[in-house]
C-alpha positions in Angstrom: -9.3 -2.4 -18.9 -6.6 0.2 -19.4 -3.0 -0.8 -19.7 -1.2 -1.4 -16.4 2.4 -0.2 -16.0 5.1 -2.8 -15.0 5.4 -2.9 -11.2 8.6 -1.4 -9.8 7.7 -1.3 -6.1 5.6 -3.7 -4.0 4.6 -2.5 -0.5 3.2 -4.7 2.2 1.2 -2.8 4.8 1.0 -3.7 8.5 2.0 -2.6 11.9 5.5 -3.1 13.3 6.3 -5.3 16.3 5.8 -9.0 17.1 2.5 -8.3 18.9 0.9 -7.3 15.5 2.7 -9.9 13.2 -0.2 -12.4 13.1 -3.1 -9.9 13.1 -5.5 -9.5 10.2 -4.2 -5.9 9.6 -0.8 -7.4 8.7 -2.0 -9.3 5.7 0.1 -7.1 3.4 3.2 -8.0 5.3 2.3 -11.7 4.9 2.3 -11.2 1.2 5.8 -9.8 1.2 6.9 -12.8 3.4 5.4 -15.2 0.8 7.2 -13.4 -2.0 10.5 -13.8 -0.2 9.8 -17.5 0.2 9.3 -17.8 -3.5 12.6 -16.1 -4.1 14.8 -17.9 -1.5 18.1 -16.5 -2.9 17.0 -13.0 -2.2 18.8 -11.2 0.7 16.6 -10.5 3.7 14.9 -7.1 3.8 17.1 -4.6 5.5 16.0 -1.6 7.7 16.6 1.7 6.0 16.1 4.6 8.3 15.7 7.1 5.5 12.8 5.1 4.1 11.3 4.3 7.5 10.9 0.7 6.5 12.4 -2.7 5.6 13.6 -2.8 2.0 15.0 -5.1 -0.5 15.2 -5.9 -4.2 14.3 -8.9 -6.3 14.1 -9.8 -10.0 10.7 -11.0 -11.3 10.3 -11.9 -14.9 13.3 -9.8 -15.9 12.0 -6.8 -13.9 13.9 -5.3 -11.0 11.3 -4.8 -8.2 11.8 -3.2 -4.9 10.1 -4.4 -1.8 9.0 -2.2 1.1 7.5 -3.0 4.5 7.0 0.3 6.4 8.2 0.3 10.0 5.8 3.1 10.9 2.4 2.3 12.2 -0.3 1.8 9.6 -1.7 5.3 9.7 1.8 6.7 8.8 2.6 4.3 6.0 2.7 7.0 3.4 5.8 8.6 4.9 7.7 5.4 4.1 6.2 4.9 0.7 6.7 8.5 -0.4 10.3 8.6 0.8 11.3 5.5 -1.2 9.3 6.4 -4.2 10.8 9.9 -4.4 14.3 8.6 -3.9 14.2 6.0 -6.7 11.9 8.2 -8.9 9.1 5.6 -9.1 5.8 6.8 -10.5 2.6 6.0 -8.5 1.2 3.7 -11.3 4.3 1.5 -10.9 3.5 0.8 -7.3 1.5 -2.2 -5.9 0.3 -1.9 -2.3 -0.7 -5.2 -0.6 -3.2 -4.6 2.2 -6.0 -6.2 4.2 -9.5 -5.7 2.8 -12.7 -5.8 5.0 -15.1 -5.8 2.0 -13.7 -9.2 0.7 -14.0 -12.5 2.4 -11.0 -14.5 3.6 -9.6 -16.7 0.8 -10.3 -14.1 -1.8 -8.0 -11.5 -3.4 -8.6 -8.7 -5.9 -6.4 -6.4 -7.9 -7.3 -2.8 -8.4 -5.7 0.1 -10.1 -6.4 3.5 -8.5 -9.4 4.5 -6.4 -10.0 5.9 -2.9 -8.9 4.6 0.4 -12.2 2.9 1.4 -11.6 3.8 5.1 -8.2 2.0 5.2 -5.8 4.2 7.2 -2.7 2.9 5.4 -4.1 3.7 2.0 -5.5 7.0 3.3 -2.0 8.1 4.4 -0.3 6.9 1.2 -2.7 9.0 -0.9 -2.2 12.0 1.3 1.6 11.6 1.3 1.6 11.3 -2.5 -0.1 14.6 -2.9 -3.6 13.0 -3.4 -2.3 10.8 -6.2 -4.5 7.7 -6.2 -3.4 5.8 -9.3 -1.2 3.2 -7.6 -2.2 -0.5 -7.7 -3.7 -2.4 -4.8 -3.6 -6.1 -4.0 -6.7 -6.4 -1.7 -6.4 -9.4 0.6 -9.8 -10.4 2.0 -10.1 -10.6 5.8 -13.9 -10.3 6.0 -15.9 -7.9 8.1 -17.0 -8.2 11.7 -20.5 -7.0 10.8 -20.5 -3.8 12.8 -18.4 -0.7 12.0 -17.7 -0.2 15.7 -16.0 -3.5 15.9 -13.6 -3.0 13.0 -10.6 -1.6 14.9 -10.6 -4.5 17.3 -11.3 -7.0 14.5 -8.3 -6.0 12.3 -5.9 -5.9 15.3 -6.8 -9.4 16.4 -5.3 -12.7 15.3 -7.7 -14.6 13.0 -8.9 -18.1 13.9 -6.7 -20.8 12.3 -9.3 -21.8 9.7 -9.5 -18.2 8.5 -5.7 -17.8 8.4 -5.4 -21.0 6.3 -7.8 -19.4 3.7 -5.8 -16.1 3.7 -2.5 -17.8 3.3 -3.8 -20.0 0.4 -5.1 -16.9 -1.4 -1.7 -15.2 -0.9 0.3 -18.2 -2.1 -1.9 -18.4 -5.2 -1.4 -14.8 -5.9 2.4 -15.2 -5.5 2.3 -18.0 -8.1 1.1 -15.3 -10.6 3.5 -12.6 -9.5 5.2 -12.6 -12.9 2.0 -11.6 -14.7 1.2 -9.0 -12.0 4.6 -7.4 -12.4 4.4 -7.3 -16.1 1.0 -5.7 -16.0 -1.1 -8.6 -17.3 -3.7 -8.0 -14.6 -6.7 -9.1 -16.6 -5.2 -12.5 -17.2 -4.1 -12.9 -13.6 -7.5 -11.9 -12.3 -9.1 -14.5 -14.5 -6.9 -17.1 -12.9 -7.5 -15.9 -9.4 -11.3 -15.8 -10.0 -11.0 -19.5 -11.1 -9.1 -20.3 -7.9 -11.7 -18.5 -5.9 -14.6 -20.2 -7.6 -17.4 -21.2 -5.2 -16.3 -18.8 -2.5 -18.8 -15.9 -2.0 -17.5 -12.3 -2.5 -19.1 -9.4 -0.7 -18.9 -7.2 -3.8 -18.3 -7.6 -7.5 -14.8 -8.3 -8.7 -12.8 -5.1 -9.3 -9.7 -4.7 -11.6 
């Protein structure tokens, strides 16, 4: 696997507003929330109008990392990401975007560098807003698939059953426990650990790093 640049920006995708907070589509925001719990001395994220999002900064393994939760709706996430990235001169390959992933079962997570949007509207808008640059990292948080493409929109905007949420939160917390390695770029080592944690749970496609 090619070398991974240290992460300078972690983005958690979701939709704004309390009505969306517990929906499957907000799994990326859940990841940011879990990160903030791991670093309790960190100041809360503050709303920055010029970045169209909630932002903050934490230190992970000696690296200064910015956090961003866009306050746009999902399909306009790229406006927020591009604004912050351009302001702080952060290259795409130093960005990690945490998002919900239909093609992976709940309780599973996968890291991936680059690639297309896979039909995810948040990723689609980020790629477009970055001038079709696709080589940013993705933390793909499994939410499963409803089984029918026509049901996807309703599925992602619904709150998951408690048993499913428990699996998703466990996978997120396990990933957060390896955040130092992710930020440093040791993705192969981290994925080996995450695959071990996920052992026995079926994945709907081969692991991707």
